[in-house]
N, C-alpha and C positions, 0 to 999 in steps of 0.2 A: 477435287479435281478428277475429271473422268481419266480413265487409264490411257485412252488414246491421246488425250491431250498432254498427259504427263510424259509420254513417250515422245512426242513432238518436241516439247519444251526441253527435255533431257537432251536430245540430239542436237537441237538448235544451239543450246548454250555450250555444248561441249568444246567447240573450237576456241571460244572465249576463255574458258576455264583453263584449258590446257595451254593455249598460247601457240607459237610456231612449232610446227612438228618437223621431225627428222626426215631426211630424204634417205631411202633405201633402194637397193638395186632393183627390186621388182616386187609388185603386189599383185596377187591373183585371187579373184573371187571364183568359188566353185562350190559344189556341194559334195557331201559324202553320205553314204546310206545309213539310216538309223532305223530303229524299231518303229518309230512313229512317222516315217517318211524321210525324205532327203533333209539333211542338215546343212544350212549355209555356213561356209567357213571363209576366211581370208587369210591367205598365205603370204608372208613377208620373208623375203630373202635378203640377206646382208650383202652378198656379192654373187658373182657368177659361178663360184666354186661349188663343189658338191661335198658331201659328207659332213656337213655342219651339224652340231647339236640341235635339238628341237625343244621348243617350249610350247605346250598346248595351253592356251590362255582362255580363261573364262571371265567374262566381264562381270561388274557389279551392277546393282540396280534393284536389289531387293526381290530377284526372281520375277520382277514385274515390268521394269523399265530396262534401258540399257540395250546396246546393239553393237554391231561391228563399227559403226561410225562413232558412237559415243566414246569408244575406247581406242580409236585409231591412233591417237597420239601416244597412248601407252604402248601399244603393240610396236609401233615404229621405234620408239625409244629402245625397248627391250631388244628388238632385233639388231639395231645398229650397234648399241654399246654392250649388249650381252653376247654379241657375235654369234647369234644363232638364228635359225629359222624359227619364225613365230607362227603358229597356226591358232588364230583367233576363232572362237566357236560361237555361233549365234543360236544357242540352245532355245528350246520352246519356253514360252514365258507364261505365268499366271495372270489373271485367273482363267484364261482360256484353256490353258494346259497345266493342270496342277501337279504337284508331287505324285509320282516320282518321274515325270517327263523330262525335266531338266537333268536329272541324274542320268537317266537312260541315254540322253543325247550326249552328255559329256563323257560318258563311258564309251559309247559307241564311236565318238570322234577320236578319243585317245587311242583306242584299239586300231582304228583305221590309220592313224598317223604311224603307229608302231609297224603296222603290216605293209605300209606303202611309203616308208621313209626314203627309200632310194628314189622314188617317183618325184619327191619334192626337193631333192637335193640335200637330204638330212640322213643322219645316222641313227638308227633305232636303239643302238647301244648307248646313246647319251640322250636320254629323253627326260623331260621334266614337266610338271603340271604347276599352274599358278593361276591366281585370280584374286580380285579384291571384293571384300564384303560377301555378297551371296556367291561370287565367283570363287572366293576363298573357301566357302562352304563346300562347293562342288569339288574343288581341288582336293580337300581333305577326304572327301567321300571316295573319290577316284583313287587316291592313294591307298586307301584301305582296300578297295576292291582289287587294285593291282596286285596287293600282297597275296591274294588267294590264288591268282593264276597268271600273273604277268599282265602287261609287260613290266620290265623292271625300271623303276624310276630313280633318278639321281637326286631329285629334290622336289619337295612340295613347297612352293613359294606362296605363303598364306598372308595377304594384306588386309589388315583389320577384318579377320573372317568371322562369319556367323557360325558358331560351333554348337549352339543349343536353341533350338526353335521353341522350347517350352515357354508359355506365357502364364503370368499370373491371371486368375480368373477375371479380374476386373481391368486387364490391360486395354488401354484405348489409345496409347501414344502411337507415334509414327512407326515404331518398331513393330507393334502389333498389327498395324495396317498391312505391312509387307508379308508378315507371316501368315496372316489369315487369307491373303490373297494367293499364297503358295500351297499351303497345306489343304488336304481335302477335308480334314477335321483335326481337332486338338490331339486326337490319339496318334496321328502321324508323328508328332514331335518326339515320341519314344523310339522311333525307328532310327538306328545309327546312319541310315542313308539320308535322313533328314537333319539329324543332330550328331555329328561326329563324337561329341563329348559322351553320348550315351553308349558308346561301343564298350564292350566288356573287356576287350583285348586290343591293345595297340602294338603289340610286339610285331617287328618285322615291316612296319610301314617306312616309307621313304624318309630320309632326313628332312628336317623341316626348318625353314626360316620364316619367322612370324614377325610381321611389322605392325605395330600398334601406335595409336595416338594418345596423347596425354588426355584429351577431352573427347572420350568415346565410350559410351555405355557398353560396348562389347569387350572392353579391355579385360575385365575380370574372367571372361571366357577364355581368352588367350592365355592368361596366366595359368588357368587350371589345365588347359590342353598342354602347354609346354610341360608342366609338372608331370602330367600323365605319360607323356612321350618319354621324358627322362626316366621315369620309374620303369618304363618298358624298355629301356636300353637304347632308345632311338636318338641319335645325334639331333640336337635341335637348339636354336638360338631365337631369342626374342629381342627385338630392337624397338625402343619406345622413343618416340618423337614428342617431347612434352608440350611444345607449342602448337602442335597441329590437332586438327579435328578429323572426324570420320569423313571420308570423301576426298581427303587431301591428295591422294595419289594421282587423281586426274585433274588437279587444279593448280599446277605450277605456274600458270599464267596470272593467278590472282592471289596465291598464298606464299608468302616468303617461306622458304625453307622446304617446300613440298618437293622440290626437285631432288632433295637429298634421299628421299625414299626411292626414287627411281634409280639414282646413282647406286645406292646400296643394293638394290635388286639385280642390276646388271653385274655388279662385282661378284654377287653370290652366285649367279649363273655360271660366270666364267670359272669360278673356283669349283663348283659342283661338277661341271662337265669335265674339267681337266683337259689334258692333251688328247688329241686324236689317236 
């Protein structure tokens, strides 16, 4: 399928997959500055109050598909039940914009949120990043970048994240398709900004909640990442949903048990942010 057709199909099917979405106080579309141009974001607010904690969310889709619309239901749920402002980021996609474009946009958006928290009714002292699949990859990368010079993060919420982009030489499966449309070449996979598992040192990154599914080829990566985090002294937890498959996070409308992942995410955000 052509990339443009895949994107349209992904966005078209998103409402069916998710089911009824939650109502929140306000939703605002705007742009924030990035190194490659303005980055579209969508800001969700749970109520009219200020000083809410804030989650910067990166959608999944293999760095090739996915949008603000495809993950609107996820963002609304986390906003309402996580009791936080959610800033969803429409980072640049491959193959038109290959690595490290998505990383640059994710990092720029996170720094903008930290610097302009008051402008969007949030509290920069209670900031988290999160995402599913490719978005989980970007969250883990941003958490490592933030360790070097801020902002301080309370949590990295990683939903069946891609943590190592290295492929076997003869890889031709669906996973290989996404990676090859994201990276400039196979050598990019060795860069920790593409493959967080390739980082030499994970000391000092934000605490992590990793959600994985029983039927998911990425689960071994999550197992290894959690082990590395624990060895580095980083508080981390992995929750496995044995009956679910990769992609379940935005499919509560068609997969029994998928909503539990969202419920656990919201509870983890509340716990991580703590009181004002």
